[in-house]
FITIMI-654501 format. One line per 8 residues: for each residue x, y, z of C-alpha. Coordinates in pm, whole numbers, plus 32768, in hexadecimal, padded with zeros to 4 digits. Example, Ala and Ser with C-alpha at 12.3 -4.5 7.8 and 13.67 -1.06 7.14 Angstrom:
BEGIN
84CE/7E3E/830C; 8557/7F96/82CA
***
This chain:
BEGIN
CCAC/AF42/D02A; CC0E/AE37/D0FC; CAA0/ADE7/D0C1; CA20/AE45/D21E; CAC8/AF9B/D20C; CA48/AFD3/D0AC; C8ED/AF6F/D123; C8FA/B066/D244
C969/B181/D160; C858/B133/D065; C751/B132/D178; C7DA/B279/D203; C7D8/B317/D0AB; C677/B29F/D071; C604/B328/D1C0; C6B3/B472/D17B
C60D/B482/D027; C4BC/B434/D0BC; C4F6/B53E/D1C9; C551/B640/D0C5; C424/B5D8/CFF6; C346/B5F5/D12C; C3D2/B74A/D183; C3AB/B7BA/D01F
C246/B73D/D019; C20C/B7E3/D16A; C2A0/B925/D0E4; C1A8/B91C/CFC7; C07B/B8B6/D097; C0C2/B970/D1DE; C011/BAAE/D16B; BEF3/BA0F/D0AE
BDA6/BAB8/D0D8; BDAF/BBCF/D1D8; BEB8/BB38/D2BB; BFBA/BC4B/D281; BF79/BDBF/D295; BF96/BEAE/D173; C0C3/BF90/D192; C017/C0A1/D0C8
BFB1/C145/D210; C11B/C1AD/D23B; C0F3/C29C/D115; C03A/C383/D203; C0D6/C31A/D34B; BFFD/C3AC/D45D; C031/C2F4/D5A5; BF80/C348/D6E5
C002/C48B/D775; BFC0/C523/D8C7; BEF9/C660/D8F0; BFCB/C772/D98D; BF41/C85A/DA98; BFCC/C9B8/DABA; BF9E/CAC5/DBBF; BEFE/CC13/DB69
C058/CCA3/DB1A; C0B0/CB82/DA32; C191/CABF/DB1D; C174/C945/DB0E; C0A7/C8A8/DC25; C060/C73B/DBD4; C009/C641/DAC5; BEE5/C556/DA9C
BEE7/C413/D9DB; BEF2/C29B/D9D4; C03B/C2A8/D917; C101/C3DA/D979; C1B9/C431/D83C; C246/C566/D795; C2BF/C538/D630; C417/C5B6/D5D0
C4BF/C59A/D478; C5FB/C4CB/D454; C6BF/C601/D3F2; C685/C689/D554; C6F0/C54A/D606; C864/C554/D65B; C94A/C455/D5B6; C9B2/C3D6/D70D
C848/C370/D74F; C813/C2C0/D602; C964/C210/D624; C90E/C195/D783; C7C5/C0FD/D70E; C852/C061/D5D0; C97F/BFC3/D679; C8AA/BF40/D798
C77A/BEC9/D6D9; C7EF/BE7F/D574; C95D/BEC2/D524; C93B/BE49/D3BC; C809/BF27/D383; C89A/BFD7/D253; C912/BE8D/D1BB; C7DD/BDAB/D1BB
C68D/BDC3/D10D; C5B1/BD9D/D23C; C62E/BC47/D2AC; C787/BC14/D340; C7DF/BAB6/D2C4; C914/BAA6/D3A0; C83E/BAF8/D4C9; C73A/B9F7/D45E
C843/B8E6/D447; C8DB/B944/D598; C788/B94B/D643; C724/B803/D59E; C856/B74B/D61B; C82B/B7DB/D779; C6BA/B784/D789; C6F5/B61E/D70B
C804/B5E8/D80D; C729/B674/D924; C5EC/B5CD/D8AB; C510/B702/D892; C4F0/B870/D82C; C5FB/B8FC/D913; C693/B9EE/D815; C5E9/BAC6/D712
C666/BB4F/D5CA; C58D/BC86/D59E; C61D/BD9D/D4D0; C5BB/BF09/D4FA; C4D2/BEE2/D3D0; C42F/BDAF/D46B; C404/BE68/D5B5; C365/BF89/D4F8
C274/BE99/D450; C217/BDFE/D59D; C1E2/BF4F/D645; C11E/BFF1/D52B; C03F/BEC1/D4F4; C010/BE27/D64F; BEB9/BD99/D5F6; BF43/BCC4/D4DA
C0A2/BC85/D55D; C074/BC1C/D6C5; C191/BBD7/D7B7; C155/BA61/D7D1; C295/B998/D7A4; C23D/B8C2/D675; C2EA/B881/D52A; C1AF/B8EA/D46D
C1AF/BA41/D514; C321/BA6C/D4C9; C2ED/BA13/D35D; C1D3/BB10/D33E; C2A5/BC17/D3EB; C3C9/BBD2/D2FF; C2E7/BBDE/D1CE; C255/BD2F/D234
C3B6/BDAE/D27C; C428/BD4F/D11E; C2FD/BE05/D08D; C354/BF3B/D156; C4BD/BF2C/D0E3; C450/BF09/CF7A; C385/C04B/CF8B; C442/C130/D07A
C5A6/C1A1/D0A4; C674/C14C/D1D7; C669/C2AB/D267; C4EF/C2B6/D250; C4D4/C163/D2FA; C5BE/C1D3/D40E; C4F6/C314/D43E; C3B1/C251/D45B
C44F/C15F/D551; C4E2/C269/D635; C391/C319/D647; C2CB/C1D9/D67E; C396/C109/D774; C31B/C0E8/D8DC; C421/C153/D9DA; C36E/C125/DB26
C2B8/C208/DC1C; C1A7/C249/DB1D; C29E/C2E4/DA28; C290/C28F/D8B6; C3A5/C309/D7D4; C4F5/C3A0/D829; C479/C506/D850; C372/C4B7/D958
C45E/C3C7/DA0B; C56C/C4D0/DA11; C47B/C5CC/DAA8; C3F7/C4CA/DB9C; C546/C452/DC22; C62B/C57D/DBF1; C53F/C6A6/DBD9; C5CC/C718/DA8B
C5AB/C6DD/D918; C659/C5BA/D86D; C71B/C6C5/D7AE; C7D4/C71A/D8F1; C836/C5BB/D967; C99E/C563/D9B1; CA40/C411/D96D; C9EC/C377/DAC0
C880/C3E3/DAA8; C863/C362/D942; C8EA/C210/D9B3; C7EF/C20D/DAD4; C6CF/C22F/D9DD; C763/C129/D8F4; C777/C03A/DA1B; C5FE/C03E/DA4C
C562/BF84/D920; C5EC/BE36/D99C; C510/BE51/DAD4; C482/BFA9/DB2F; C3FE/BF37/DC80; C538/BE79/DCE7; C621/BF9A/DC92; C542/C0B7/DD07
C641/C1B9/DD7F; C555/C23E/DE8A; C4FA/C0F4/DF29; C640/C03A/DEEA; C758/C13A/DEC1; C874/C043/DEFF; C7E8/BF52/DE00; C7B5/C06F/DD06
C91D/C0E6/DD30; C9A2/BF85/DCFC; C8D8/BF5B/DBBD; C93B/C0B9/DB47; CAA9/C063/DB71; CA72/BF24/DAA8; C9E9/BFFC/D98D; CB14/C0E4/D9A7
CC01/BFBC/D996; CB54/BF3C/D85C; CB77/C094/D7C0; CCE8/C09B/D819; CD27/BF43/D783; CC78/BFAB/D643; CD52/C0DF/D62C; CC2D/C1CC/D64A
CCCC/C27A/D773; CE30/C291/D7F4; CEBB/C1E0/D924; CED2/C32D/D9DA; CD6A/C38E/D98B; CCF0/C23A/D9FB; CDAD/C255/DB45; CD26/C3B2/DB8B
CBC0/C34D/DB37; CBD4/C217/DC14; CC3A/C2F4/DD37; CB27/C3F2/DCF7; CA25/C3F6/DE12; C8BA/C3A0/DDCC; C815/C4F6/DDDA; C69F/C4DD/DDB3
C59F/C5F3/DDA0; C4D6/C63A/DED7; C37E/C59B/DEE4; C328/C4FF/DD97; C3ED/C5E5/DCBA; C32B/C656/DB8A; C1DB/C601/DC25; C1C3/C70D/DD2D
C145/C6CB/DE8A; C0BE/C82E/DE97; BF50/C855/DEFB; BEEF/C6E5/DEDD; BD87/C71D/DF51; BD5D/C834/DE52; BDF6/C75E/DD3F; BD0C/C63B/DD8B
BBDF/C725/DD8F; BC45/C7AD/DC3A; BC72/C64A/DBBA; BB0E/C5F7/DC1D; BA8B/C732/DB72; BB4D/C6E0/DA35; BAD8/C578/DA32; B96E/C5EF/DA3E
B9AF/C6D2/D912; BAA5/C60C/D83D; BA92/C4A4/D8B7; BBB9/C3C5/D860; BC56/C4D1/D785; BD05/C567/D8AF; BDD1/C427/D8D7; BE4A/C403/D773
BE2C/C542/D6A2; BF33/C617/D74E; BE48/C739/D7A1; BED7/C879/D831; BE04/C8F1/D954; BE35/CA4E/D9DE; BDAA/CA63/DB3D; BD5D/CB80/DC2D
BE5F/CB0D/DD2C; BF4D/CC0D/DDC0; C07E/CB4D/DE36; C0E7/CC55/DF35; BF8B/CC66/DFCF; BF78/CAEB/DFCF; C0B9/CAD8/E095; C03D/CBE4/E184
BEF7/CB27/E1BB; BFA9/C9DF/E202; C09A/CA82/E2F6; BF8B/CB46/E3AE; BEA7/CA18/E3D6; BFBD/C92A/E43F; C04C/CA24/E538; BEFB/CA61/E5DB
BE9B/C8F1/E5EC; BFE2/C8A8/E69E; BFA6/C9D0/E784; BE4F/C947/E7E2; BEE1/C7EF/E82A; C007/C87C/E8EB; BF50/C978/E9C3; BF59/C984/EB3B
BF7C/C833/EBE7; BE41/C766/EBD5; BD82/C866/EB07; BD7D/C784/E9D5; BCFA/C634/EA53; BD4C/C564/E91F; BE82/C4C4/E88B; BF2F/C5AD/E79A
BF68/C57B/E628; C0D9/C537/E660; C094/C439/E774; BF97/C379/E6A2; C075/C369/E56E; C1A3/C305/E63D; C0DF/C1EC/E6E1; C05D/C175/E590
C1BD/C173/E4FD; C248/C0B5/E626; C137/BFAF/E606; C15D/BFA7/E489; BFEA/BFF6/E469; BF4D/C06D/E322; BED6/C1D3/E2F7; BD7E/C214/E391
BCDA/C25F/E240; BBBB/C355/E221; BB6C/C36D/E394; BC93/C3DA/E468; BCA4/C3CF/E5E7; BD5B/C518/E619; BCF3/C687/E60D; BCB7/C6EE/E4A7
BCA4/C83A/E3F5; BC50/C8D1/E2A5; BC90/CA23/E206; BC2B/CAD6/E0C9; BC71/CC2F/E03D; BBCB/CCC0/DF0B; BBB4/CE03/DE4A; BA51/CE85/DE7F
BA5B/CF4E/DD3E; BA64/CE1D/DC5C; BA4A/CCF1/DD46; BBAC/CC7A/DCF8; BC21/CB89/DE06; BD80/CBFC/DE5E; BDCE/CAFC/DF6B; BD26/C9C0/DFE8
BD88/C8D0/E0FD; BC99/C7AC/E123; BD3A/C703/E24B; BE6B/C6E1/E321; BF25/C5D1/E263; BEC8/C569/E100; BFA1/C431/E10D; BEE8/C3C4/E245
BD87/C41F/E1D6; BD1C/C494/E07E; BBBE/C4F7/E0F2; BB90/C668/E0A1; BAEC/C70C/E1CC; BABF/C852/E110; B9FF/C7CC/DFE4; B973/C67D/E05A
B924/C699/E1CC; B7D8/C6F6/E269; B806/C7BE/E3A9; B730/C8A0/E482; B798/CA0A/E444; B730/CA89/E59A; B72F/CC01/E5B8; B7CD/CC38/E460
B668/CC03/E3E3; B5E1/CD2A/E4AE; B641/CE37/E3AE; B549/CD95/E2BF; B438/CDC6/E3C5; B49F/CF2F/E401; B4B8/CF72/E28A; B351/CEF7/E26B
B2EE/CFEB/E37C; B3A2/D110/E2D9; B2FC/D0C0/E18C; B1AA/D0B2/E239; B1D3/D21B/E2AD; B25E/D1E6/E40A; B381/D2D0/E456; B4BD/D273/E517
B424/D326/E642; B2FB/D23C/E646; B2D2/D1BB/E7AA; B2DA/D048/E7FC; B2AD/CF9B/E949; B3C2/CEC5/E9D7; B2E0/CE08/EAC8; B28F/CC9A/EB0F
B1A8/CBE3/EA23; B111/CA88/EA21; B09B/C9F0/E8DB; AFC7/C8B4/E8BF; B057/C798/E7EF; AFAE/C693/E717; B010/C583/E80F; AF4C/C637/E91F
B071/C6C6/E9E3; B0EC/C82D/E9DE; B224/C8CF/E951; B2CA/C9CF/EA32; B3DE/CA78/E96A; B4EC/CB38/EA20; B60F/CC25/E9E0; B77B/CBBA/E9EB
B7B4/CC76/EB34; B675/CBEA/EBD1; B5F5/CD4D/EC0C; B4CE/CE1E/EB91; B505/CF92/EB5E; B3A5/D004/EB0F; B34F/D102/E9FF; B462/D160/E907
B47A/D1EE/E7A9; B4AC/D104/E685; B60E/D181/E649; B682/D11C/E7A5; B5CC/CFD0/E798; B68E/CF7C/E65D; B7EC/CFE6/E6C3; B7C8/CF43/E819
B732/CE0D/E772; B60A/CDEC/E85E; B535/CCBC/E810; B3E6/CD1C/E8A5; B3BF/CE62/E7E3; B419/CDAD/E69E; B316/CC9E/E6E1; B209/CD9C/E733
B25F/CE67/E5FD; B254/CD37/E51C; B107/CCC5/E5A8; B07E/CE25/E578; B0EF/CE26/E40C; B076/CCC2/E3D6; B14B/CB8E/E395; B0E7/CB86/E227
B167/CCE8/E1F1; B2B6/CC8A/E28A; B2CD/CB4A/E1BA; B27D/CC10/E07F; B392/CD06/E0D0; B487/CBE8/E113; B43E/CB64/DFB7; B48C/CCBB/DF24
B5D4/CCB3/DFE3; B62C/CB6E/DF2F; B5E3/CA62/E034; B554/C92A/DF8E; B543/C830/E0AD; B3F5/C7E1/E15A; B388/C8EA/E257; B254/C875/E317
B171/C988/E396; B1C1/C96C/E508; B21C/CA8F/E5F1; B372/C9F1/E62F; B3E2/CA42/E4CB; B402/CBB1/E52D; B535/CB5C/E5FD; B5C7/CA70/E4F9
B545/C912/E544; B50C/C8AD/E3D8; B638/C809/E332; B6EF/C8C3/E21F; B80E/C880/E132; B927/C95B/E1BE; B98D/C9E3/E06A; B828/CA59/E02A
B80D/CAFA/E181; B951/CBB9/E156; B908/CC1D/DFED; B7B9/CCA7/E064; B87A/CDC2/E10C; B8E0/CE42/DFB5; B787/CEE4/DFBD; B7FF/CFCD/E0D0
B959/D008/E03C; B8BA/D065/DEEE; B7B2/D148/DF89; B692/D06A/DF27; B70D/CF89/DE0E; B746/CE19/DE56; B84B/CD73/DD7B; B864/CBF7/DD5E
B9BB/CB60/DDA8; BA8D/CB1D/DC73; BBC1/CA3C/DC5A; BC0F/CA38/DAE4; BC5D/CB63/DA07; BC73/CAAC/D8BB; BCC8/C95E/D81D; BD9B/C939/D6E1
BDF1/C809/D611; BF56/C793/D5E8; BF8A/C88E/D4CB; BF0D/C9BC/D58B; BDAF/C9D3/D4F9; BCB0/CA45/D5FA; BBAE/C938/D644; BAEE/C9CA/D769
BADE/CB08/D833; B9EC/CAFD/D958; B907/CC25/D981; B905/CCF2/DABF; B7BB/CCC0/DB77; B741/CE00/DC22; B5F0/CE3C/DCC7; B579/CF71/DD7E
B4F9/CF13/DED7; B4F8/D062/DF8D; B4F6/D1CD/DF25; B633/D296/DF5F; B588/D346/E083; B519/D200/E128; B669/D159/E0FD; B72F/D289/E173
B668/D286/E2B8; B6B7/D114/E2E0; B829/D152/E29E; B82E/D26B/E39B; B78D/D18E/E4A2; B87C/D06F/E454; B9A7/D158/E473; B944/D174/E5DF
B97E/CFFD/E609; BAF0/D046/E5D6; BAF7/D19B/E67C; BA46/D149/E7C1; B98F/D003/E79C; B9CD/CE8D/E7AC; BB0A/CE9C/E6D3; BBA8/CFCF/E773
BC89/CEFA/E84D; BD26/CE53/E71D; BD6E/CFA8/E681; BDFD/D050/E7B7; BF75/D07C/E7AC; BFA2/CFF6/E64B; BFB7/D143/E59A; BE9D/D0E4/E4AE
BDE8/D229/E45B; BD5E/D1F0/E2FE; BBEE/D235/E2BC; BB4D/D0E1/E2EC; BA13/D039/E369; B9CA/CED9/E3DB; B915/CDEE/E4C2; B97B/CCE6/E5BB
B8C8/CB99/E5D7; B8AB/CA94/E6E7; B7BD/C96D/E6E9; B710/C895/E7E9; B7EE/C805/E8F6; B91E/C8AC/E855; B93B/C7AF/E73A; B97F/C8A8/E61F
BA2F/C9F8/E621; BA33/CAEE/E4FF; BAA1/CC41/E493; BA40/CCDC/E347; BAC7/CE33/E2F8; BAF8/CF12/E1CC; BB8C/D04B/E139; BB1A/D0EE/DFF8
BBF6/D004/DF2A; BC22/CEC9/DFFA; BB2F/CDE3/E0AF; BBC5/CCD5/E18C; BB35/CBD8/E27C; BBB9/CAE1/E37B; BB0F/C9AC/E40B; BB90/C8C4/E51B
BAFD/C78C/E5B4; BB0D/C611/E5BD; BA98/C539/E49C; B9B5/C488/E592; B924/C5B4/E648; B98F/C5C9/E7B3; B9DD/C6DB/E8A9; BB23/C782/E847
BB62/C810/E9A0; BAB3/C8D9/EAAF; BA4D/CA33/EA38; BABB/C9EF/E8D3; BA54/CB35/E82E; BA88/CB8C/E6C2; BB1E/CCDC/E720; BC1F/CC32/E7FE
BC78/CAFE/E730; BC2C/CB45/E5C1; BC4C/CCC0/E59B; BDC5/CCCD/E5E6; BE0A/CBFA/E4AF; BD40/CCEF/E3DD; BDF9/CE1A/E46E; BF50/CD80/E42D
BEEC/CD27/E2CA; BE6F/CE87/E284; BFA8/CF28/E311; C087/CE51/E235; BFA4/CE79/E105; BFAF/CFF4/E112; C125/CFFB/E13A; C12D/CF90/DFCD
C004/D04D/DF41; BF82/D1B1/DF59; BEA6/D20C/E07F; BD34/D1ED/E02B; BC56/D320/E011; BB42/D363/E109; B9DE/D339/E091; B94A/D481/E014
B818/D4E4/E0DB; B6E7/D519/DFFB; B68E/D689/DFFA; B51F/D63C/E033; B557/D5BF/E197; B502/D6AC/E2B1; B59B/D6C2/E40D; B4EE/D6F1/E55A
B562/D6ED/E6C2; B4A5/D5D9/E774; B48C/D53A/E8C9; B53C/D3EA/E8E5; B431/D359/E9CB; B2EE/D3C3/E91E; B35E/D406/E7BB; B2A5/D551/E7C8
B330/D6AC/E787; B41F/D719/E897; B3CA/D84F/E963; B44F/D8FC/EA9B; B367/D82B/EB71; B420/D6E8/EB18; B583/D69A/EB8D; B687/D727/EA9E
B756/D5ED/EAD2; B644/D521/EA27; B62C/D605/E8F6; B6D6/D5B0/E7AB; B6B0/D60A/E63D; B600/D50F/E55F; B5C3/D503/E3E7; B46F/D4CC/E34A
B3CB/D48C/E1FE; B2E0/D5B7/E1D7; B18F/D567/E26D; B215/D470/E36E; B2AD/D56E/E460; B1FB/D59C/E5AF; B121/D6D0/E5E3; B0D1/D6AC/E758
B1C4/D70C/E869; B233/D627/E97D; B17E/D653/EACC; B24E/D6F4/EBE1; B317/D610/ECC5; B43A/D62E/EDB3; B59F/D5DD/ED52; B5E8/D46D/ED83
B477/D41C/ED8C; B492/D2E0/ECBB; B413/D184/ED08; B51E/D0B3/EDB2; B581/CF71/ECFC; B4BF/CE43/ED76; B579/CCFE/EDB2; B4E0/CBD4/ECFD
B4B5/CAC4/EE05; B3D4/C9DC/ED40; B43A/C874/ECF9; B506/C857/EBBA; B43A/C823/EA80; B4E1/C7E4/E934; B470/C895/E7FC; B3C5/C780/E736
B475/C731/E5ED; B393/C721/E4BC; B31E/C5C5/E457; B40E/C500/E37E; B537/C5E0/E3C7; B67E/C53B/E35F; B7BB/C5CE/E3ED; B8C4/C4CA/E3B5
B97F/C47B/E276
***
């Protein structure tokens, strides 16, 4: 051998020896101190698991978590799934001891030739180490990190069997779209358990670890199919599947679950509300401990609420030509899509709506819709917004009057009034029809939703008395002691306003809204069961009188038009609501076992349309919901009348006892709490001798909102 060649070989051998010595030294020193994690944590493997939300009947609703993961034992993972992952990610998995030396050599040659880290040599065990210990084993492309990863992998292999390592890996690996582990990914993409996957679907999952974002089957279906077929070809070459099976699987269409698969799109506003409640109670545990949360949600009622609200919002937008003066929801979204604009965020420019239904007996929220489009705006208008309730607040004023000893026949005056304001000007409230009808009994003032009688009644009772009653009804927002509060000028949280009507449905008992029935840990042990909050606000006699008056709202009052022709005949009460300049419309109604409320308006308050009345715009959604709801559940009972109440025939104009001297057409039977019934008879008058309605011709004056009122998200 010539000297130069011998010299080159000696130098090469020396360099190789030094390299091996350096690697050996690095192998010894790479985990000095606390540089490498302890694998003892794998003895009790407990990765982050999502909390699962279930409806009241036990059906799955959604999951909450930073890493959405459901653990499944290896024995329940089909062989076709394990084979797809092994052949794709580490085909010599059962032959090496954590480090695939053939793979290391191949990657080393490739990287030297390309002058960088263009090819890796991670085994399944090394990937497991990196995913279980991300704080210690980062994803930086350095030799030191690879050495640490390999060292930890060898330690894992020395302690655990191959099947256990594979099980840990398949439950830990990230597979895109927020899914960790094969079970969650299977639910997410295919809407079924990993136990039910076919060959093509198994190969689709095995295609994802290389680059979950790049091969996302929802965003890049063609790319995902191409990568899936590559996996199938690898399996065929390895003899794991036959040529025929490979050909059939390659031709199989990509069939993905609707929405996001295992993470349901059902009731997103309700789910987010529950998440916030859980976070207050359990903190970060809800994102990692795999809690099982049983909610009050009724999936059928939720669907009915969504359909009723959506149908009515579209009906409002698509009414007679020119009636709705704004761009519609569809027009705004279409324009945004065409211009490739981002979603509006919390404040949307189109007509919004919200709906809630709850069981007044226990406060269980059965359905909740917080807005028109959760993907477009996640602001929950039912639980987070502050809106003026308008006339839906009036029953609180009338309930205060009933409790104070005033009977439903108590006479109020529907006449003009001018009230001085702090700024020095005057407030001149008016009725929606711009008319004054003079004296009328309290019952008629309520079901016709007259503003002036309600203001006079509230002032007579005293603002503080009305505010105190509102607190008993569950309203917590500021209510300044101004006369305008009696017709609903003080902002409320819609959920609180609607839940307040449980007081009437329960004949006096207010029940706080409840979203969660119980919370269990991952093993089924009960951790928390919220208590039902019940407070008596009215006596059965007082509340029955209120219910009877509010039935008239549907029978012959401001909501009668929405009921007519629908076939809705169930015993029910309710109240319409309309605010200043037609910016908010409401309807809140109830039966003995279901309270439901509808709100519509713009996030930035503006006039919805001319003559936008709650009975015309909001009440139809309530009626449609109730009709559909009671197609699936038994009809509710009527409220039993307390035996202590007494009946008298009274005059509709004076509220006094009817007699032959008063027109028979003005006489009706009223109910009274003993001691509140009239004892005097009405003075004689001719038939039709009633004051004619007076047209309000004064300049328009707005009802002043209370200071600091906030109505937008």
